MARBA-3410 file (N, C-alpha, C, O; in Angstrom, 1 decimal):
105
112.8,44.4,79.5,113.3,45.6,79.0,113.3,46.6,80.1,112.2,46.8,80.8 ~ 114.4,47.2,80.4,114.5,48.2,81.5,114.2,49.6,80.9,114.6,49.9,79.8 ~ 113.5,50.4,81.7,113.3,51.8,81.3,114.0,52.7,82.3,113.9,52.6,83.5 ~ 114.8,53.6,81.7,115.6,54.5,82.5,114.9,55.9,82.4,114.7,56.4,81.3 ~ 114.7,56.5,83.6,114.1,57.8,83.6,115.1,58.8,84.2,115.6,58.6,85.3
115.4,59.8,83.4,116.4,60.8,83.9,115.6,62.1,84.1,114.9,62.6,83.2 ~ 115.9,62.7,85.2,115.3,64.0,85.5,116.4,65.1,85.5,117.6,64.8,85.9 ~ 116.1,66.2,84.9,117.1,67.3,84.9,117.3,67.8,86.3,116.3,67.7,87.1 ~ 118.4,68.4,86.7,118.6,68.9,88.0,117.5,70.0,88.3,117.1,70.1,89.4 ~ 117.1,70.8,87.3,116.1,71.8,87.5,114.8,71.2,87.9,114.1,71.7,88.7
114.4,70.0,87.3,113.2,69.4,87.7,113.2,68.9,89.1,112.2,69.0,89.8 ~ 114.3,68.3,89.5,114.4,67.9,90.9,114.3,69.0,91.9,113.7,69.0,92.9 ~ 115.0,70.1,91.6,115.0,71.3,92.4,113.6,71.9,92.6,113.2,72.2,93.7 ~ 112.9,72.0,91.4,111.6,72.6,91.5,110.7,71.8,92.3,109.8,72.3,93.0 ~ 110.8,70.4,92.3,110.0,69.6,93.1,110.2,69.8,94.6,109.4,69.5,95.5
111.4,70.2,95.0,111.8,70.4,96.4,111.6,71.8,96.9,111.8,72.1,98.1 ~ 111.3,72.7,96.0,111.1,74.1,96.4,110.0,74.3,97.3,108.9,73.6,97.1 ~ 110.1,75.2,98.3,109.0,75.4,99.2,107.8,76.0,98.5,108.0,76.8,97.6 ~ 106.6,75.5,98.8,105.4,76.0,98.1,104.9,77.3,98.8,105.1,77.5,100.0 ~ 104.3,78.1,98.0,103.7,79.4,98.6,102.4,79.7,97.9,102.2,79.2,96.7
101.6,80.4,98.5,100.3,80.8,98.0,99.8,82.1,98.6,100.3,82.4,99.7 ~ 99.0,82.8,97.9,98.6,84.1,98.4,97.1,84.3,98.5,96.3,83.8,97.7 ~ 96.7,85.0,99.6,95.3,85.4,99.7,95.3,86.9,99.7,96.0,87.6,100.4 ~ 94.5,87.5,98.8,94.4,88.9,98.7,93.3,89.4,99.6,92.2,88.8,99.6 ~ 93.5,90.5,100.3,92.4,91.1,101.1,92.0,92.4,100.4,92.8,93.4,100.2
90.8,92.4,99.9,90.3,93.6,99.1,88.8,93.7,99.3,88.1,92.7,99.3 ~ 88.3,94.9,99.4,86.9,95.2,99.5,86.3,94.4,100.7,85.2,93.9,100.6 ~ 87.1,94.4,101.8,86.6,93.8,103.1,86.3,92.3,102.9,85.4,91.8,103.5 ~ 87.1,91.6,102.1,86.9,90.2,101.9,88.3,89.5,101.6,89.2,90.1,101.1 ~ 88.3,88.2,101.9,89.5,87.4,101.5,89.3,86.8,100.1,88.2,86.2,99.9
90.3,86.9,99.3,90.2,86.3,97.9,91.4,85.4,97.7,92.5,85.9,97.6 ~ 91.2,84.1,97.5,89.9,83.4,97.6,89.5,83.2,99.0,90.3,83.2,100.0 ~ 88.2,83.0,99.2,87.6,82.7,100.6,88.1,81.4,101.1,88.3,81.2,102.3 ~ 88.2,80.4,100.2,88.7,79.1,100.6,89.9,78.8,99.7,89.8,78.9,98.5 ~ 91.0,78.4,100.4,92.3,78.1,99.7,92.7,76.7,100.1,92.8,76.4,101.3
93.0,75.8,99.1,93.5,74.5,99.4,95.0,74.4,99.0,95.4,74.8,97.9 ~ 95.8,74.0,100.0,97.3,73.9,99.8,97.8,72.6,100.3,97.0,71.8,101.0 ~ 99.0,72.3,100.1,99.7,71.1,100.6,100.4,71.4,101.9,100.8,72.6,102.1 ~ 100.7,70.4,102.7,101.5,70.6,103.9,102.8,71.2,103.5,103.4,70.8,102.5 ~ 103.3,72.2,104.3,104.5,72.8,104.1,104.4,74.1,103.3,105.4,74.8,103.1
103.2,74.4,102.9,103.0,75.6,102.1,102.9,76.9,103.0,102.3,76.8,104.0 ~ 103.6,77.9,102.5,103.5,79.2,103.2,102.4,80.0,102.5,102.5,80.3,101.3 ~ 101.4,80.4,103.3,100.3,81.3,102.8,100.6,82.7,103.2,100.9,83.0,104.4 ~ 100.5,83.6,102.3,100.7,85.0,102.6,99.4,85.8,102.3,98.8,85.7,101.2 ~ 99.0,86.6,103.3,97.9,87.4,103.2,98.4,88.8,102.8,99.2,89.4,103.5
97.9,89.4,101.7,98.3,90.7,101.2,97.2,91.7,101.4,96.1,91.4,100.8 ~ 97.4,92.8,102.1,96.3,93.8,102.3,96.4,94.7,101.0,97.3,95.5,100.8 ~ 95.3,94.5,100.2,95.2,95.3,98.9,94.1,96.3,99.0,93.6,96.7,98.0 ~ 93.7,96.7,100.2,92.7,97.7,100.3,93.1,99.1,99.7,94.3,99.4,99.7 ~ 92.1,99.8,99.2,92.5,101.1,98.6,92.7,102.2,99.6,93.4,103.1,99.4
92.0,102.1,100.7,92.1,103.2,101.8,93.1,102.8,102.8,94.1,102.1,102.6 ~ 92.9,103.3,104.0,93.8,103.0,105.1,93.3,101.9,106.1,93.7,101.9,107.2 ~ 92.5,101.0,105.5,91.9,100.0,106.4,92.9,98.9,106.7,93.6,98.4,105.9 ~ 93.1,98.7,108.0,94.0,97.6,108.5,93.2,96.3,108.7,92.0,96.4,108.9 ~ 93.9,95.2,108.7,93.4,93.9,108.9,94.3,93.1,109.8,95.5,93.5,109.9
93.8,92.0,110.3,94.6,91.1,111.1,94.0,89.7,110.8,92.8,89.6,110.8 ~ 94.8,88.7,110.7,94.4,87.3,110.4,94.5,86.5,111.7,95.6,86.4,112.3 ~ 93.4,85.8,112.0,93.5,84.9,113.2,92.7,83.6,113.0,91.6,83.7,112.5 ~ 93.3,82.5,113.4,92.6,81.2,113.3,91.4,81.2,114.2,91.5,81.8,115.3 ~ 90.4,80.5,113.8,89.2,80.4,114.7,89.6,79.5,115.9,88.9,79.5,116.9
90.6,78.6,115.7,91.1,77.8,116.8,92.2,78.6,117.6,93.2,78.9,117.0 ~ 91.9,78.8,118.8,92.8,79.7,119.6,94.3,79.1,119.6,94.5,78.0,119.8 ~ 95.2,80.0,119.2,96.6,79.7,119.3,97.2,79.1,118.0,98.4,78.9,117.9 ~ 96.3,78.7,117.0,96.9,78.1,115.8,97.7,79.1,115.0,98.8,78.8,114.6 ~ 97.2,80.3,114.7,98.0,81.3,114.1,97.3,82.7,114.3,96.0,82.7,114.4
98.0,83.8,114.3,97.5,85.1,114.5,98.5,86.1,114.1,99.6,86.1,114.5 ~ 98.1,87.1,113.3,99.0,88.1,112.9,98.8,89.4,113.7,97.8,89.5,114.5 ~ 99.7,90.3,113.6,99.4,91.6,114.1,98.6,92.4,113.0,98.4,91.9,111.9 ~ 98.2,93.6,113.4,97.5,94.4,112.3,98.4,94.7,111.2,99.6,95.0,111.4 ~ 97.9,94.7,110.0,98.8,95.2,108.9,97.9,96.0,107.9,96.7,95.7,107.7
98.6,97.0,107.3,97.9,98.1,106.6,98.0,97.8,105.0,98.8,96.9,104.6 ~ 97.3,98.6,104.2,97.4,98.4,102.8,98.9,98.4,102.3,99.7,99.2,102.7 ~ 99.2,97.4,101.4,100.6,97.3,100.9,101.4,96.3,101.8,102.5,95.9,101.4 ~ 100.9,96.0,103.0,101.7,95.1,103.9,101.1,93.7,103.8,100.0,93.5,103.2 ~ 101.9,92.8,104.2,101.6,91.3,104.1,102.0,90.6,105.4,102.8,91.1,106.2
101.4,89.4,105.6,101.7,88.6,106.7,101.7,87.1,106.2,100.8,86.8,105.4 ~ 102.6,86.3,106.7,102.6,84.9,106.2,102.6,83.9,107.3,103.0,84.2,108.5 ~ 102.1,82.7,107.0,102.1,81.6,108.0,102.4,80.3,107.2,101.8,80.1,106.1 ~ 103.2,79.4,107.7,103.5,78.1,107.0,102.6,77.0,107.7,102.7,76.9,109.0 ~ 101.9,76.3,106.9,101.0,75.2,107.5,101.8,73.9,107.4,102.1,73.4,106.3
102.0,73.3,108.6,102.8,72.1,108.7,101.9,70.8,109.0,102.5,69.7,109.1 ~ 100.6,71.0,109.3,99.8,69.9,109.6,98.5,69.9,108.8,97.9,70.9,108.6 ~ 98.2,68.7,108.2,96.9,68.6,107.4,95.7,69.0,108.3,95.7,68.8,109.5 ~ 94.7,69.6,107.6,93.5,69.9,108.4,92.8,71.1,107.7,93.2,71.6,106.7 ~ 91.7,71.5,108.3,90.9,72.6,107.8,91.0,73.7,108.9,90.7,73.5,110.0
91.4,74.9,108.4,91.7,76.0,109.3,90.8,77.2,109.0,91.2,78.0,108.1 ~ 89.6,77.3,109.6,88.8,78.5,109.4,89.5,79.6,110.1,90.1,79.5,111.2 ~ 89.4,80.8,109.6,90.0,82.0,110.2,89.2,83.3,109.9,88.2,83.2,109.2 ~ 89.5,84.3,110.5,88.8,85.6,110.4,89.7,86.8,110.5,90.9,86.6,110.9 ~ 89.2,87.9,110.2,89.9,89.2,110.4,89.5,89.7,111.8,88.3,89.9,112.0
90.4,89.9,112.7,90.0,90.2,114.1,89.3,91.6,114.2,88.3,91.7,114.9 ~ 89.7,92.6,113.4,88.9,93.9,113.5,87.5,93.8,112.8,86.6,94.6,113.1 ~ 87.4,92.8,111.9,86.1,92.8,111.1,85.6,91.3,111.1,85.1,90.8,110.1 ~ 85.6,90.8,112.3,85.2,89.3,112.5,83.9,88.9,112.0,83.7,87.8,111.5 ~ 82.9,89.8,112.1,81.5,89.4,111.7,81.4,89.3,110.2,80.4,88.6,109.8
82.2,89.9,109.4,82.0,89.9,108.0,83.2,89.4,107.1,83.0,89.2,105.9 ~ 84.3,89.2,107.8,85.5,88.7,107.0,85.9,87.4,107.5,86.5,87.3,108.6 ~ 85.6,86.3,106.8,86.0,85.0,107.2,86.6,84.2,106.0,86.2,84.5,104.8 ~ 87.5,83.3,106.3,88.1,82.5,105.2,88.4,81.1,105.8,88.3,80.8,107.0 ~ 88.9,80.2,104.9,89.3,78.9,105.3,90.5,78.5,104.5,90.6,78.6,103.3
91.5,77.9,105.2,92.6,77.2,104.5,92.5,75.7,104.7,92.4,75.3,105.9 ~ 92.5,75.0,103.6,92.4,73.5,103.7,93.8,73.0,103.4,94.4,73.3,102.3 ~ 94.4,72.3,104.3,95.8,71.8,104.1,95.7,70.3,103.9,95.3,69.5,104.8 ~ 96.2,69.8,102.7,96.2,68.4,102.4,97.6,67.8,102.5,98.6,68.6,102.4 ~ 97.7,66.5,102.8,99.0,65.9,102.9,99.8,66.0,101.6,100.9,65.5,101.5
END
C-alpha cells in the first residue's frame, strides 16, 4: 500500500523561510544569555535600555562579528552560517555583559 503525503504550498514556504531570533539588551545584560539557533539564522540584538546607554556586540573570536555602537531603540543583526559556539560581549561593558550563541546544523 502506497502512502501519499501532500503538503500545502504554505507549509513548504514556511519551511524555507529564513529563521530569525532576538536577544534583548536590558538592565546591562543579554536576554537570553545563551541562545541556541540553527545554521542560517539571523540573530538581532535589540537595545531595550531605559536610559541613554549604548551597547556594541562583539565576538570573543577576533573578526567573527562586531557591531557599531547602538542606542536604546536601535538594533543590530548578524546571520550565523557555520555551526559552533560563539561567545560574545558588549565592548563598552565587557567585564559584565557576556553572552553565547550556539549554532546547530
